[in-house]
C-alpha positions in Angstrom: -205.2 53.0 29.5 -208.8 53.4 30.3 -211.1 55.9 32.3 -213.1 54.3 35.1 -216.3 55.1 35.6 -219.4 53.9 37.8 -222.6 52.9 38.2 -225.1 54.2 35.1 -229.1 54.5 34.9 -230.5 54.8 31.3 -232.2 57.7 31.1 -234.5 57.2 27.7 -233.3 53.7 26.1 -231.6 53.6 22.5 -233.9 52.0 20.3 -233.6 52.2 16.5 -237.1 50.3 14.4 -237.5 50.0 11.3 -240.8 48.8 9.5 -241.0 46.7 6.5 -245.1 45.5 6.5 -244.1 43.6 3.5 -241.7 41.3 4.9 -243.2 38.2 6.0 -240.4 38.1 9.0 -239.3 40.1 12.3 -236.1 40.6 12.2 -234.2 41.8 15.8 -230.5 43.1 17.0 -230.5 43.4 21.1 -226.2 44.7 21.1 -225.0 45.2 24.5 -221.9 47.6 24.8 -219.4 45.2 26.4 -217.2 42.3 24.9 -213.9 41.3 25.5 -212.7 44.2 26.9 -214.1 44.4 30.0 -213.1 40.6 30.5 -211.2 40.3 34.1 -207.1 39.7 33.5 -206.1 36.5 33.8 -210.0 35.2 32.8 -210.3 36.2 29.2 -213.2 34.6 27.8 -215.6 35.6 30.4 -217.6 37.6 28.1 -217.8 35.7 25.5 -218.6 32.6 28.1 -221.4 35.1 29.2 -222.9 35.3 25.9 -223.3 31.7 25.4 -224.7 30.7 28.8 -227.9 33.3 27.0 -229.3 30.5 25.2 -228.2 27.5 27.7 -231.6 27.9 29.5 -233.3 30.5 31.5 -234.6 30.3 35.1 -238.1 28.6 33.1 -236.6 27.1 30.9 -234.1 24.1 30.5 -231.8 24.5 27.4 -233.4 21.4 25.7 -237.2 22.7 26.7 -235.5 26.5 25.5 -234.6 25.6 21.9 -237.0 23.3 21.6 -239.6 26.5 21.9 -237.5 28.4 19.5 -237.9 25.6 16.6 -242.0 25.5 17.7 -242.1 29.1 16.1 -239.6 28.4 13.1 -237.1 31.1 15.5 -233.3 31.6 15.0 -231.2 33.1 17.4 -227.0 33.9 17.2 -224.9 35.1 19.1 -221.7 37.9 18.3 -219.0 38.5 20.3 -216.8 41.1 20.2 -214.2 43.3 22.2 -216.1 46.2 22.4 -219.5 44.8 21.7 -222.1 41.3 22.3 -224.9 40.9 20.0 -227.8 38.4 19.7 -228.9 38.6 16.5 -232.4 36.6 15.7 -235.1 36.5 13.8 -238.6 34.9 13.1 -242.1 35.0 10.7 -243.8 37.9 11.9 -247.0 36.1 12.9 -245.0 34.4 16.0 -243.5 37.8 17.3 -244.7 37.7 20.8 -243.7 34.1 21.3 -240.8 34.6 20.0 -239.9 38.0 21.6 -241.5 36.8 25.3 -238.2 33.9 24.5 -235.8 36.9 23.9 -237.1 38.6 27.3 -236.2 35.5 29.1 -232.5 35.3 27.4 -232.0 38.8 28.3 -233.4 38.8 32.1 -233.4 35.3 33.6 -230.7 34.1 31.7 -229.9 30.6 34.6 -226.3 29.8 34.5 -226.9 26.2 35.1 -223.4 24.8 36.2 -224.0 21.6 34.3 -224.5 23.8 30.7 -221.4 26.2 32.0 -219.2 22.6 32.3 -220.3 21.6 29.1 -219.4 24.7 27.5 -216.2 25.0 29.3 -215.0 22.0 28.3 -216.4 22.6 24.4 -214.3 25.6 24.4 -211.6 24.4 25.8 -211.1 21.7 23.2 -211.6 24.0 20.2 -208.3 26.0 21.9 -206.3 23.0 22.1 -208.2 22.6 18.2 -206.6 25.3 17.0 -203.2 24.7 17.8 -203.2 22.5 14.9 -204.7 25.9 12.7 -201.7 27.3 11.6 -203.3 30.4 10.0 -205.6 30.5 13.2 -202.5 30.9 15.2 -200.4 33.1 13.1 -203.8 35.0 13.4 -203.3 34.9 17.6 -199.9 35.4 18.1 -200.3 38.3 15.4 -202.9 40.0 17.4 -201.5 38.9 21.1 -197.7 40.1 20.7 -197.8 42.9 18.0 -201.1 44.5 20.7 -199.4 43.3 23.3 -200.1 44.7 26.7 -203.6 46.5 25.1 -206.9 45.2 26.2 -207.2 44.6 22.2 -204.7 42.4 22.2 -206.8 40.2 24.3 -208.4 37.2 22.2 -212.6 37.0 22.8 -212.4 33.4 23.0 -209.9 34.0 25.8 -206.8 31.0 25.5 -206.5 27.4 27.7 -205.4 29.1 30.7 -207.7 31.6 31.2 -211.2 29.5 30.3 -209.7 27.0 32.6 -209.6 29.7 35.4 -213.0 31.0 34.4 -216.2 30.1 36.9 -219.5 30.7 36.9 -219.3 33.2 39.5 -217.0 35.4 37.1 -220.0 34.8 34.0 -222.6 35.9 36.7 -220.4 38.8 37.9 -219.9 40.2 34.4 -224.0 40.0 33.8 -224.5 41.4 37.1 -222.4 44.4 36.4 -222.7 45.5 32.4 -226.1 43.9 31.2 -228.2 46.0 31.3 -230.7 48.2 29.5 -228.3 51.4 29.9 -225.6 49.7 27.7 -227.7 47.9 25.3 -229.2 49.1 22.3 -232.3 47.1 21.1 -233.2 47.5 17.6 -235.9 45.2 15.5 -237.4 45.7 11.9 -239.9 43.5 10.0 -243.5 43.0 9.3 -244.9 44.5 11.9 -246.1 48.3 12.7 -243.2 50.7 14.1 -245.6 51.5 17.1 -245.9 47.1 17.7 -241.9 47.2 17.2 -241.5 49.1 19.4 -243.8 48.5 22.6 -242.1 45.2 21.8 -238.6 46.6 22.2 -240.3 48.7 25.9 -240.9 45.3 27.1 -237.6 44.0 26.8 -236.0 46.8 28.2 -238.1 47.1 31.4 -237.2 43.9 32.2 -234.0 44.1 32.2 -231.7 44.9 35.2 -231.1 48.9 34.7 -228.5 49.6 37.5 -225.2 48.7 35.7 -221.7 49.8 35.4 -221.1 52.0 32.8 -218.3 50.8 30.4 -214.8 51.9 30.7 -213.3 53.6 27.7 -210.3 51.7 25.5 -207.9 53.9 24.2 -205.9 53.4 20.6 -203.3 51.6 20.9 -199.8 52.2 19.8 -198.5 50.5 17.3 -194.8 49.0 17.5 -191.7 50.7 16.7 -189.1 49.4 14.1 -189.5 46.6 12.5 -189.3 43.3 14.6 -189.1 40.2 13.5 -190.9 37.4 15.6 -190.3 33.8 14.7 -192.8 31.3 15.6 -191.4 28.1 15.5 -193.7 25.0 15.2 -191.8 21.6 14.3 -192.1 19.5 10.7 -194.2 22.2 8.7 -193.9 22.1 4.8 -195.0 25.8 4.8 -195.0 28.4 6.6 -197.7 31.4 8.0 -196.3 34.9 7.1 -198.1 37.6 8.4 -196.9 41.6 8.6 -198.5 44.3 10.1 -198.6 48.0 10.8 -200.0 51.4 12.0 -204.5 50.8 11.3 -206.3 53.6 9.3 -209.9 54.2 11.7 -213.1 54.5 10.9 -212.8 58.8 11.8 -209.9 59.3 9.3 -210.8 61.7 6.6 -209.3 59.8 4.3 -210.3 56.3 5.4 -212.2 55.5 1.7 -209.3 56.7 -0.2 -207.4 54.4 2.0 -209.6 51.0 1.6 -209.4 52.1 -2.0 -205.8 51.6 -2.3 -205.6 48.2 -0.3 -207.8 47.3 -2.4 -205.2 47.5 -5.4 -202.6 45.9 -3.0 -204.1 43.3 -1.5 -208.1 43.3 -2.3 -210.3 40.4 -3.3 -209.5 40.5 -6.4 -206.7 38.8 -8.3 -205.8 42.1 -10.1 -204.4 42.8 -6.7 -201.2 43.5 -6.4 -200.3 40.5 -3.9 -202.5 37.7 -5.6 -200.7 38.7 -8.9 -197.4 38.7 -7.5 -197.6 35.7 -5.3 -199.9 33.4 -6.3 -200.2 34.1 -10.7 -196.8 34.7 -11.1 -194.6 33.0 -9.2 -197.3 30.4 -7.6 -195.5 30.8 -4.2 -199.1 30.4 -2.7 -202.8 29.9 -3.3 -203.5 33.6 -2.2 -202.2 36.3 -0.5 -204.3 39.6 1.0 -204.1 43.1 2.7 -206.6 44.8 5.2 -206.9 46.6 7.6 -209.0 45.6 11.3 -211.0 47.9 13.4 -212.6 48.4 16.6 -213.8 51.7 17.6 -210.2 52.5 17.2 -207.7 51.4 15.0 -205.8 48.2 15.1 -203.8 47.4 12.4 -202.9 47.2 8.9 -202.1 43.3 8.0 -200.8 41.5 4.9 -200.2 37.6 4.7 -199.3 34.7 2.5 -198.8 30.8 2.5 -195.7 29.9 0.6 -193.3 27.3 0.8 -190.6 27.1 3.3 -187.7 27.1 0.0 -189.9 30.1 -1.3 -191.0 31.7 2.3 -187.6 34.0 2.2 -188.3 35.2 -1.4 -192.1 36.3 -0.2 -191.2 38.2 2.6 -188.9 40.0 0.7 -191.0 40.2 -2.6 -194.3 42.2 0.4 -191.8 44.1 1.7 -190.5 45.5 -2.0 -194.4 45.6 -2.8 -195.3 47.5 0.3 -192.5 50.3 -0.4 -193.6 50.3 -4.2 -197.2 51.2 -2.1 -196.2 53.6 0.3 -194.9 55.7 -2.6 -197.6 56.0 -4.2 -196.9 54.6 -7.4 -200.3 53.3 -8.3 -201.3 53.9 -12.0 -204.4 55.4 -13.3 -205.7 52.2 -14.6 -205.5 49.8 -11.2 -207.2 52.9 -10.1 -209.9 53.0 -12.3 -210.6 49.3 -11.7 -210.0 49.1 -8.2 -213.1 51.9 -8.0 -215.2 50.2 -10.1 -215.2 46.9 -7.8 -215.5 49.1 -4.7 -218.3 50.9 -5.5 -220.3 47.3 -7.1 -219.5 45.8 -3.7 -221.0 48.3 -1.5 -224.3 47.6 -3.0 -224.4 44.4 -1.6 -223.7 46.4 2.0 -227.5 47.4 2.3 -229.6 45.1 -0.2 -231.7 44.5 2.4 -233.5 45.8 5.7 -231.4 43.2 8.2 -228.3 44.5 6.8 -229.9 48.0 7.0 -230.5 47.5 10.6 -226.7 45.7 11.7 -225.3 48.8 10.5 -227.5 51.2 11.6 -226.9 49.6 15.2 -223.0 48.5 14.0 -222.6 52.7 13.4 -223.8 52.6 16.8 -221.1 50.4 18.4 -218.7 52.0 17.1 -219.4 55.7 17.7 -220.1 56.4 13.4 -221.1 59.4 12.1 -224.7 59.0 11.4 -225.4 57.6 8.0 -221.6 56.0 7.9 -223.7 53.2 6.2 -225.7 55.2 3.9 -223.0 57.0 3.4 -220.6 54.6 2.3 -221.2 54.3 -1.5 -221.3 58.1 -2.4 -218.4 57.9 -0.4 -216.7 55.8 -2.5 -218.1 57.2 -5.9 -216.2 60.9 -4.3 -212.8 59.0 -4.0 -210.5 60.7 -6.8 -206.9 59.1 -7.9 -205.3 62.4 -7.4 -207.3 62.2 -3.5 -206.0 58.3 -3.1 -202.4 59.3 -3.6 -202.3 62.2 -1.4 -203.9 59.8 1.4 -201.0 57.5 0.5 -198.5 59.8 1.2 -200.4 62.0 4.1 -201.1 58.7 6.4 -199.0 55.3 5.2 -195.9 54.7 6.0 -194.5 51.5 6.7 -191.4 52.4 8.4 -192.5 50.7 11.6 -193.6 46.5 10.8 -194.7 43.6 12.6 -192.8 40.6 10.6 -194.4 37.3 12.6 -193.4 34.3 10.2 -195.0 30.9 11.3 -193.2 27.3 11.0 -190.4 25.1 10.8 -187.7 27.9 10.8 -184.3 26.0 9.8 -184.7 26.7 6.2 -185.9 29.9 6.4 -185.0 32.1 9.6 -180.8 32.7 9.6 -181.9 34.7 6.0 -184.9 36.5 7.2 -182.6 37.7 10.2 -180.5 39.4 7.8 -183.8 41.6 6.5 -182.3 45.4 6.4 -183.7 47.7 9.2 -184.2 45.0 11.9 -184.8 46.3 15.2 -185.3 43.3 17.0 -185.6 39.3 16.3 -188.1 37.1 18.7 -188.5 33.5 18.4 -191.2 31.6 20.8 -193.0 28.1 20.4 -196.5 28.2 18.8 -197.8 26.8 21.8 -196.5 29.3 24.1 -199.5 31.5 25.6 -197.7 35.1 25.5 
């Protein structure tokens, strides 16, 4: 599924700078083009733990001393861990920018990978994964991704599993860092209350302090969603509710009808009480507090997902209702008034994608990380405004087909499994335990 590549040396470092002299703050977004898809098999979670160790001490500063210095200048640093990227984002007062960038340089170029800090981090990660087993919503979301994308790198979760994290050693983190952390694989970006030239000089310094002899990131092909209708029952004892997740083939950012499909989905299961799923499941029947649908993407389309959480006695009815709504949806049975409401809602919401300079910087970085067309976020609202009712219906006809569905239901199946197994067009029925790792 991947195309192997070799060593990479940056001829020109990728920098994104937006000056805003009126801002009292400086924002940074340092983005590595490597994430969990590059984790060694059987050691999923390496990329996430490697990132976490960046903020747990440098060669010159213990973890405690590092955070004291960061607090002294009013700075903040946060980590984002994703399938195909790792991001270090932060901010500080512009007057403290020199000290702030000094700390970032140490984080990037001189992490200590102190063994005592690694042990604490590993134990915290294992505790979090154990706690997740008591969160039915988290289990359902995890198992859906793992099973529907089984065998693909996108099917491996960024945080790993109990088994994989247990296998990880400090040497695994050092190896991942040495292979991928370097200026050739990194986007350096900043904005805020310094001149553009000043920000560029600071980013140049960061890039030069960073390793420049790293392995190029493997490309990952789009996953193929399972064919036919499959029912996966995940058994967890003593549940009064079930977690329903119904998934299908996704739609990628690069699809020319992406905005039309996003608008259509807002009608089906978007963040509105007027959405079909919310009206039918919650408002009319009171089966669940919420019911939603969305498309999930990385560089490639991952999947469409609809979900809700009914009581045991309403589980069969909820599954049948969602299937009915998906069929209606795929046939484009959407009224003009529903379209008009959704369009107005999404156009208004989209203004908040770009309403601060910090967001605009982050979106520029995301465009590069996701291989999006330049200006994707700049043009997002305008593109939504151009969506027409007829255009949306044509996009639905062209792209949406719910013949291939992955139905996952987590809970205590005594009350509902026999009826669900009678659903029409089922190709396969699978049963696993909630704590059973794929």
